Phi, psi and omega in degrees: 000128180277133182284142182295152175295144184289169176298319180293323181290320180297325183293316179300315184294321175302321181299311182294322175307315180299313178304305180304317180290330180289323175295319180296320178292322176296314180300312181304315180297317181293326180269000187299123177070015168278161181295149177308319180293318176297318179303320180294316182293308181301318185290325179293322179298315187286334178287324183290314178306302184298321174301321181290316186277326188069026186231165171275164183298326182295342182263357185287136174235178186299318179303330179293313178292327175296312182292322181294319180297317183284333181276358178295131179293172179285350183298314181295140175292166177302327182289323179294315179294323180296317181297319183292316177293321178304318185288327176287326178292322172300316182295321177291316177301320182287324179295323178291314181297324179273357173094004181283323181251139177288339178210161172259089188303335183270353186295333181265005180276130181270119179275130174294139166291110180280167178290137176285099177254036189292327184291332179298336184263013177264110180283148176280169182299319179295323183290318180290328174301314181294325176299306184280324185285332172287351174281104186270350172287121180305318186286316177295322178301312180299326174297313180297319180295320179292325178295315185283319182290338178246339182083007181297151167288156182306317186291329182286326181287320183288340184263352179299124177251161177297328173302335184267004181251125166252126182271135183225166174301324181275017183119228178210172183223120178262126174275116181242132178260106198250204186293143178076009172086006190274145176248136178217169185250126187246128178274148175235132186290156181298324179293315175298316180293327181292321180291321175296318184290324176299329180274357188280130182248335180254120182285351189284139175312322186269012173285137185290143183297314168240107189277172173281188179291345179266358183093345178275189183300133179289121180290151182294323179299316175298324181289322178296317175304314178308312182296313187294320178295313182292324180290325181296313180297331173270016175079015185235071185289338182275349189288151180229181183292334182283334173300329179283336176291317172305311184298315178304321178293315183292316185286337177285321172293323173303314184290358174102004172303136172300138183299326178298324179292318184287324173304315180290322178298321183272347184071027184283140175276345180238134181289331185291328183290325180282333185283353176294340183278354187284136165060033170273345172225170181238010181262087184295172177212188185274177181296322178264113182291350175257027191289345178295338182283000000 
Protein backbone atom coordinates (compact mmCIF):
# COMPACT_ATOMS: atom_id res chain seq x y z
CA UNK A 1 0.00 0.00 0.00
CA UNK A 2 1.40 3.39 -0.97
CA UNK A 3 1.42 5.90 1.84
CA UNK A 4 -0.19 9.26 1.07
CA UNK A 5 2.25 12.16 0.72
CA UNK A 6 2.99 14.18 3.82
CA UNK A 7 1.83 17.76 4.19
CA UNK A 8 5.44 18.89 3.70
CA UNK A 9 5.79 16.87 0.49
CA UNK A 10 2.46 18.17 -0.78
CA UNK A 11 3.46 21.76 -0.08
CA UNK A 12 6.80 21.25 -1.82
CA UNK A 13 5.08 19.72 -4.86
CA UNK A 14 2.74 22.70 -5.01
CA UNK A 15 5.71 25.04 -4.87
CA UNK A 16 7.45 23.15 -7.69
CA UNK A 17 4.27 23.25 -9.77
CA UNK A 18 4.19 27.03 -9.34
CA UNK A 19 7.82 27.28 -10.42
CA UNK A 20 7.23 25.11 -13.48
CA UNK A 21 4.17 27.14 -14.46
CA UNK A 22 6.06 30.42 -14.10
CA UNK A 23 8.88 29.12 -16.29
CA UNK A 24 6.35 27.96 -18.88
CA UNK A 25 4.96 31.48 -19.07
CA UNK A 26 8.45 32.93 -19.40
CA UNK A 27 9.35 30.50 -22.19
CA UNK A 28 6.06 31.13 -23.98
CA UNK A 29 6.66 34.90 -24.09
CA UNK A 30 10.24 34.32 -25.27
CA UNK A 31 9.16 32.04 -28.13
CA UNK A 32 6.19 34.18 -29.19
CA UNK A 33 6.03 34.74 -32.98
CA UNK A 34 9.20 32.74 -33.69
CA UNK A 35 9.18 30.32 -36.67
CA UNK A 36 7.94 26.79 -35.84
CA UNK A 37 11.31 25.20 -36.59
CA UNK A 38 13.04 27.64 -34.23
CA UNK A 39 10.44 27.00 -31.53
CA UNK A 40 11.00 23.24 -31.72
CA UNK A 41 14.78 23.56 -31.52
CA UNK A 42 14.73 26.09 -28.67
CA UNK A 43 12.16 24.10 -26.68
CA UNK A 44 14.39 21.04 -26.93
CA UNK A 45 17.47 23.01 -25.83
CA UNK A 46 15.74 24.61 -22.84
CA UNK A 47 14.14 21.33 -21.76
CA UNK A 48 17.55 19.63 -21.81
CA UNK A 49 19.07 22.44 -19.75
CA UNK A 50 16.30 22.46 -17.15
CA UNK A 51 16.42 18.68 -16.83
CA UNK A 52 20.17 18.84 -16.27
CA UNK A 53 20.04 21.54 -13.60
CA UNK A 54 16.78 20.57 -11.92
CA UNK A 55 16.26 24.24 -11.13
CA UNK A 56 13.80 26.95 -12.04
CA UNK A 57 15.08 29.73 -14.28
CA UNK A 58 15.03 32.14 -11.34
CA UNK A 59 17.57 29.92 -9.53
CA UNK A 60 20.02 29.63 -12.43
CA UNK A 61 23.53 30.96 -11.94
CA UNK A 62 26.60 31.27 -14.15
CA UNK A 63 28.04 28.03 -12.76
CA UNK A 64 24.99 26.12 -14.01
CA UNK A 65 25.64 27.19 -17.60
CA UNK A 66 29.35 26.42 -17.33
CA UNK A 67 28.72 22.97 -15.83
CA UNK A 68 26.11 22.12 -18.45
CA UNK A 69 28.37 23.21 -21.30
CA UNK A 70 31.31 21.19 -19.94
CA UNK A 71 29.09 18.13 -19.46
CA UNK A 72 27.96 17.95 -23.09
CA UNK A 73 29.39 14.86 -24.78
CA UNK A 74 31.78 15.11 -27.67
CA UNK A 75 29.08 13.84 -30.04
CA UNK A 76 27.33 17.18 -30.66
CA UNK A 77 29.26 19.43 -32.97
CA UNK A 78 30.79 22.61 -31.66
CA UNK A 79 28.08 24.53 -33.48
CA UNK A 80 25.36 22.50 -31.72
CA UNK A 81 26.86 23.17 -28.30
CA UNK A 82 27.12 26.86 -29.06
CA UNK A 83 23.52 26.95 -30.28
CA UNK A 84 22.27 25.29 -27.08
CA UNK A 85 24.10 27.73 -24.86
CA UNK A 86 23.00 30.66 -27.02
CA UNK A 87 19.37 29.57 -26.58
CA UNK A 88 19.65 29.52 -22.79
CA UNK A 89 21.50 32.84 -22.74
CA UNK A 90 18.80 34.39 -24.91
CA UNK A 91 16.06 33.16 -22.56
CA UNK A 92 17.87 34.49 -19.51
CA UNK A 93 18.39 37.88 -21.16
CA UNK A 94 14.71 38.01 -22.10
CA UNK A 95 13.67 37.10 -18.56
CA UNK A 96 15.85 39.82 -17.07
CA UNK A 97 14.72 42.42 -19.62
CA UNK A 98 11.03 41.93 -18.80
CA UNK A 99 11.65 41.87 -15.04
CA UNK A 100 10.94 38.16 -14.54
CA UNK A 101 14.53 37.48 -13.46
CA UNK A 102 16.43 39.65 -10.99
CA UNK A 103 19.68 39.18 -12.94
CA UNK A 104 20.95 37.85 -16.25
CA UNK A 105 23.10 34.89 -15.25
CA UNK A 106 24.16 34.21 -18.83
CA UNK A 107 25.69 37.58 -19.59
CA UNK A 108 29.04 36.58 -18.07
CA UNK A 109 29.27 33.26 -19.92
CA UNK A 110 32.14 33.46 -22.40
CA UNK A 111 31.58 31.72 -25.72
CA UNK A 112 34.71 30.23 -27.24
CA UNK A 113 35.37 31.31 -30.79
CA UNK A 114 34.96 28.16 -32.85
CA UNK A 115 36.85 27.27 -35.99
CA UNK A 116 35.15 28.63 -39.10
CA UNK A 117 34.34 25.41 -40.96
CA UNK A 118 31.78 27.05 -43.21
CA UNK A 119 33.62 26.02 -46.38
CA UNK A 120 33.52 22.38 -45.25
CA UNK A 121 29.72 22.44 -45.60
CA UNK A 122 29.74 23.58 -49.24
CA UNK A 123 29.12 20.62 -51.50
CA UNK A 124 30.66 20.49 -54.95
CA UNK A 125 28.47 20.31 -58.05
CA UNK A 126 29.52 16.69 -58.51
CA UNK A 127 28.51 15.82 -54.94
CA UNK A 128 25.10 17.46 -55.34
CA UNK A 129 24.63 15.68 -58.67
CA UNK A 130 25.31 12.34 -56.99
CA UNK A 131 22.92 13.06 -54.10
CA UNK A 132 20.07 13.91 -56.47
CA UNK A 133 20.75 11.56 -59.39
CA UNK A 134 21.05 8.47 -57.18
CA UNK A 135 17.54 9.03 -55.79
CA UNK A 136 15.35 6.77 -57.94
CA UNK A 137 11.98 7.74 -56.47
CA UNK A 138 10.56 10.59 -58.64
CA UNK A 139 8.82 12.33 -55.75
CA UNK A 140 11.87 12.32 -53.46
CA UNK A 141 14.13 13.23 -56.38
CA UNK A 142 11.91 16.23 -57.12
CA UNK A 143 12.07 17.34 -53.49
CA UNK A 144 15.87 17.22 -53.45
CA UNK A 145 15.92 19.15 -56.74
CA UNK A 146 13.57 21.76 -55.30
CA UNK A 147 15.83 22.32 -52.29
CA UNK A 148 18.98 22.70 -54.36
CA UNK A 149 17.43 24.37 -57.40
CA UNK A 150 15.82 27.19 -55.39
CA UNK A 151 17.81 27.44 -52.15
CA UNK A 152 14.64 27.10 -50.06
CA UNK A 153 14.81 26.05 -46.44
CA UNK A 154 13.43 22.58 -45.85
CA UNK A 155 10.43 23.92 -43.93
CA UNK A 156 9.66 26.33 -46.78
CA UNK A 157 9.78 23.56 -49.39
CA UNK A 158 7.49 21.34 -47.29
CA UNK A 159 4.98 24.18 -46.88
CA UNK A 160 4.95 25.19 -50.56
CA UNK A 161 1.52 24.86 -52.22
CA UNK A 162 0.59 25.12 -55.89
CA UNK A 163 -1.39 28.24 -55.11
CA UNK A 164 1.92 29.84 -54.11
CA UNK A 165 3.45 29.21 -57.55
CA UNK A 166 2.91 31.47 -60.57
CA UNK A 167 3.83 29.76 -63.84
CA UNK A 168 5.48 31.79 -66.56
CA UNK A 169 7.27 31.17 -69.85
CA UNK A 170 10.57 31.79 -68.12
CA UNK A 171 9.81 29.29 -65.38
CA UNK A 172 7.93 30.06 -62.22
CA UNK A 173 7.88 32.31 -59.18
CA UNK A 174 7.03 30.91 -55.77
CA UNK A 175 5.74 33.09 -52.97
CA UNK A 176 7.50 31.80 -49.87
CA UNK A 177 6.59 32.64 -46.29
CA UNK A 178 9.96 32.26 -44.65
CA UNK A 179 12.03 32.80 -41.54
CA UNK A 180 11.12 35.76 -39.37
CA UNK A 181 7.65 35.96 -40.89
CA UNK A 182 9.06 37.45 -44.09
CA UNK A 183 7.50 36.81 -47.50
CA UNK A 184 9.74 36.67 -50.57
CA UNK A 185 9.57 35.66 -54.23
CA UNK A 186 11.70 32.70 -55.26
CA UNK A 187 12.43 31.90 -58.89
CA UNK A 188 12.03 28.37 -60.24
CA UNK A 189 13.85 27.47 -63.44
CA UNK A 190 11.79 26.15 -66.41
CA UNK A 191 13.32 22.66 -66.24
CA UNK A 192 12.60 22.30 -62.53
CA UNK A 193 9.08 23.64 -62.88
CA UNK A 194 8.33 21.16 -65.70
CA UNK A 195 9.43 18.28 -63.49
CA UNK A 196 7.30 19.46 -60.60
CA UNK A 197 4.25 19.93 -62.84
CA UNK A 198 4.73 16.46 -64.34
CA UNK A 199 4.39 14.95 -60.86
CA UNK A 200 1.29 16.93 -59.97
CA UNK A 201 -1.75 14.75 -59.31
CA UNK A 202 -3.90 17.15 -57.31
CA UNK A 203 -5.28 20.19 -59.15
CA UNK A 204 -6.33 22.05 -56.01
CA UNK A 205 -4.51 25.28 -55.20
CA UNK A 206 -3.77 24.14 -51.63
CA UNK A 207 -2.18 20.88 -52.80
CA UNK A 208 1.50 20.56 -51.81
CA UNK A 209 4.00 21.00 -54.62
CA UNK A 210 5.90 17.94 -53.38
CA UNK A 211 3.51 15.78 -51.34
CA UNK A 212 4.25 13.10 -48.82
CA UNK A 213 3.76 9.41 -49.60
CA UNK A 214 0.07 9.72 -48.65
CA UNK A 215 -0.54 12.69 -50.93
CA UNK A 216 -0.73 15.18 -48.07
CA UNK A 217 1.84 17.72 -46.97
CA UNK A 218 5.35 16.36 -46.56
CA UNK A 219 6.32 16.50 -42.89
CA UNK A 220 9.61 18.18 -42.09
CA UNK A 221 10.91 15.12 -40.23
CA UNK A 222 10.17 12.91 -43.24
CA UNK A 223 11.86 15.49 -45.49
CA UNK A 224 15.00 15.39 -43.34
CA UNK A 225 15.04 11.59 -43.70
CA UNK A 226 14.83 11.93 -47.50
CA UNK A 227 17.89 14.17 -47.51
CA UNK A 228 19.85 12.10 -45.00
CA UNK A 229 19.29 8.85 -46.88
CA UNK A 230 20.19 10.41 -50.23
CA UNK A 231 23.33 11.96 -48.76
CA UNK A 232 24.27 8.66 -47.12
CA UNK A 233 24.02 6.84 -50.44
CA UNK A 234 26.36 9.45 -51.91
CA UNK A 235 28.88 8.84 -49.12
CA UNK A 236 28.04 12.12 -47.37
CA UNK A 237 26.27 11.03 -44.16
CA UNK A 238 26.81 14.35 -42.39
CA UNK A 239 25.22 16.44 -45.17
CA UNK A 240 21.84 17.99 -44.41
CA UNK A 241 19.13 19.91 -46.24
CA UNK A 242 20.82 23.17 -45.27
CA UNK A 243 23.95 22.00 -47.09
CA UNK A 244 21.93 21.99 -50.31
CA UNK A 245 20.91 25.56 -49.56
CA UNK A 246 24.58 26.46 -49.02
CA UNK A 247 25.47 24.75 -52.29
CA UNK A 248 22.77 26.64 -54.18
CA UNK A 249 24.12 29.98 -52.93
CA UNK A 250 27.75 29.20 -53.70
CA UNK A 251 27.10 27.67 -57.12
CA UNK A 252 24.71 30.45 -58.16
CA UNK A 253 27.32 33.08 -57.38
CA UNK A 254 29.94 31.08 -59.27
CA UNK A 255 27.57 30.91 -62.23
CA UNK A 256 27.54 34.70 -62.37
CA UNK A 257 24.25 35.47 -60.64
CA UNK A 258 24.29 38.92 -58.97
CA UNK A 259 24.77 38.72 -55.22
CA UNK A 260 21.63 40.82 -54.75
CA UNK A 261 19.60 38.19 -56.66
CA UNK A 262 21.02 35.38 -54.52
CA UNK A 263 20.28 37.42 -51.39
CA UNK A 264 16.64 37.81 -52.45
CA UNK A 265 16.35 34.16 -53.43
CA UNK A 266 17.61 33.02 -50.01
CA UNK A 267 15.79 35.66 -47.99
CA UNK A 268 18.91 36.98 -46.28
CA UNK A 269 18.38 40.27 -44.46
CA UNK A 270 22.08 41.11 -44.69
CA UNK A 271 24.14 41.20 -47.88
CA UNK A 272 27.18 40.22 -45.80
CA UNK A 273 25.55 36.87 -45.05
CA UNK A 274 25.17 36.15 -48.76
CA UNK A 275 28.70 37.19 -49.70
CA UNK A 276 30.10 34.52 -47.35
CA UNK A 277 29.34 32.05 -50.14
CA UNK A 278 31.66 33.74 -52.62
CA UNK A 279 34.78 31.82 -53.66
CA UNK A 280 34.38 28.96 -51.17
CA UNK A 281 34.56 26.39 -53.98
CA UNK A 282 36.21 26.42 -57.37
CA UNK A 283 33.86 24.39 -59.54
CA UNK A 284 31.56 26.83 -61.26
CA UNK A 285 28.34 25.83 -62.97
CA UNK A 286 25.78 27.11 -65.43
CA UNK A 287 22.84 29.37 -64.75
CA UNK A 288 20.55 26.33 -64.42
CA UNK A 289 22.10 24.52 -61.49
CA UNK A 290 20.29 21.30 -62.45
CA UNK A 291 21.67 21.44 -66.00
CA UNK A 292 23.30 18.00 -65.73
CA UNK A 293 19.88 16.39 -66.17
